Phi, psi and omega in degrees: 000133185254157176310318184287356175268356184264137182288123172061212180049041183295328180291326177288321177299316182297313184298319181290321180293314183292315179296327181292316181295332177272006177084009183262088181237095184299145185279345174224118180234150185242111177263113185248123181187150179293164175311138175080005181273348174100023182294314179293308177304323179296315179298321183291314179301317180294320180292321182294316180304308182297321181284333182261321183297319183261021181260157176284340175235071185304321182292319174295314179302317180299319182293315178301321178290319176307321182271359184057042181234017178291133184292345179255011175246118190241150181230146170221140185205161180298133176216178180207184178281144177230183178299328180266336176246096190278331182205159179048055178290135171225161188303323186299333175287351181243015190295327175297316179298317179303310182298320178296317179299315180296326181287334181251335183218058181298342176258011186290165180266173173300321180297317180299317174304313178293327166304315184300323180267003173080028178227040184294351175267007176242173174256143180261144177217162176255112190258182184289330173301322176296315185298316177303318180293322178297318177301313183299313183298317190275350173283342179286158175290150177300135181294322182255007178076007177249228183280154166244132181236129178244112178264121177247105183272141182055055185295341176295346183272003174290127171285171189297322181301313181296316178301310180300327179293325184270347187308307183295320181294323176293324183282325178225075181282164177300163176307146177055034176247130184238122171266133172237107180260129185250128185224135175262326180240097184298330182298328182282348184277137180299138182297329181291333173283313183301323182291345180261007182237155173268118185278144176221115183265128185262124173287163174292158185290146176284151176298328181294319179292319177296314183297318184295317181296318180293320177299311188288319189264334188241002175056042174273161172283163180302321182293317178295315180295322182297315187294315174299314180298322177293319181283341180287341177051045173084006181250104187290335173297317175298325179296319178291326176296317176300320184293320184272006182052046172304128186268009183297322186293326179292322174297315181297321179296316177300317178297317182295310181298318174302319180296306183295320181296314182296314182299319184294324182277347190280347184296119178070015179232098190295330176301318180286327174306320178299329181288326176294320176303313178298316176298321178296318177302314182298312181292327181293338179282350177278173179286161186289326180294321175301313185298316180294320175297322181291320182291325173298320177298318177303315183298315181297317181297317178297319181294323178294322177297320179302312182303316182292321183300330179254028170062029176260054186303327185292347176261001184264122182248341187290135174237123180285148181254353175255191180273012179283131184263112180299322182299319179288319182292335184300331184291345182266002182238118188204184188297338184274348178230346188297320180294321178292318180298316179300310183301314182290327176291318181293323181292322182297312178305311180306311187285328178291323180302325185258031169067027176288163182291115183295330179296318181287319178303310186289320176294318173304315179295322181296314179298322176297318181296328177305315181287321182294324183291335177270000177291139177268143177297139182292137178278138185275000000 
């Protein structure tokens, strides 16, 4: 992947290229950016630049990098057990799947990756077996005599054992070894890892950059591309889902509508509380990644309703696909309950991430939402 194939982020491309040409190449770098902002494609393009620009055979090195088959380019990413990998999963066992995924979804999310390998109902992690493999690989000499690059995607998914195993290596790697750690949620990354890396923050993509890319590469009209780009909220992965009519948002909207309507009616009504219990059971049967994505969708829905509630219509991009009216719902979301709602949704995601019982977590959240939705806006 080349720099000119990446959407937007021109200032970051220039910074990486110029600093490398000047010999300023930090041995451990942290690429921090939300899903769909291009952190992984940028890391691959940067790795290709390092491996080809400083190679005796830049053209051959570039071809190897394009296929993600360069012997000095290494990857680590979240994985889990599958039907074919029963125990001790490591990234090398999934490299063919990874190359296919990169060829089709370079801006994809962790959920997309787990879907790709058929385990979307599980959570992916970077474990201590992976860390041991990384140590072994990077102790070897460079195959082509130049740089060795280790890209760790979703580095915040490293468990404590894996992170501790890599601390010394990240702090003092062998000569011409570069770590590129890619992180979507900086707060989840261990501070001991973070402190050893030079951070580079990626902004979300501009609607203009997304629209331009869609027009050129997907032959959309400017109006169609602009609409998708606006609704994507800076996330190119989301833009592609909208383009391909991904129906996950419709399912999430149906779950959300059922949830808030039931929660509103549940106050003081035990029969309706039983419906909330049934709803919690239904959602808890899905995979944890799906549950987290749904809760993120809920958070987004409440924020959009809040904007409508305070007459900031020009910032509202969400369009409902059912007969649920966002405009009417907006009156129930205001300054006196939004902070409570956000906190509980974030807490629920946190506990699901850490293998809490989803049925209990979702029911607890639902009971609290019943109280929040009946709160009145504070009088000024």
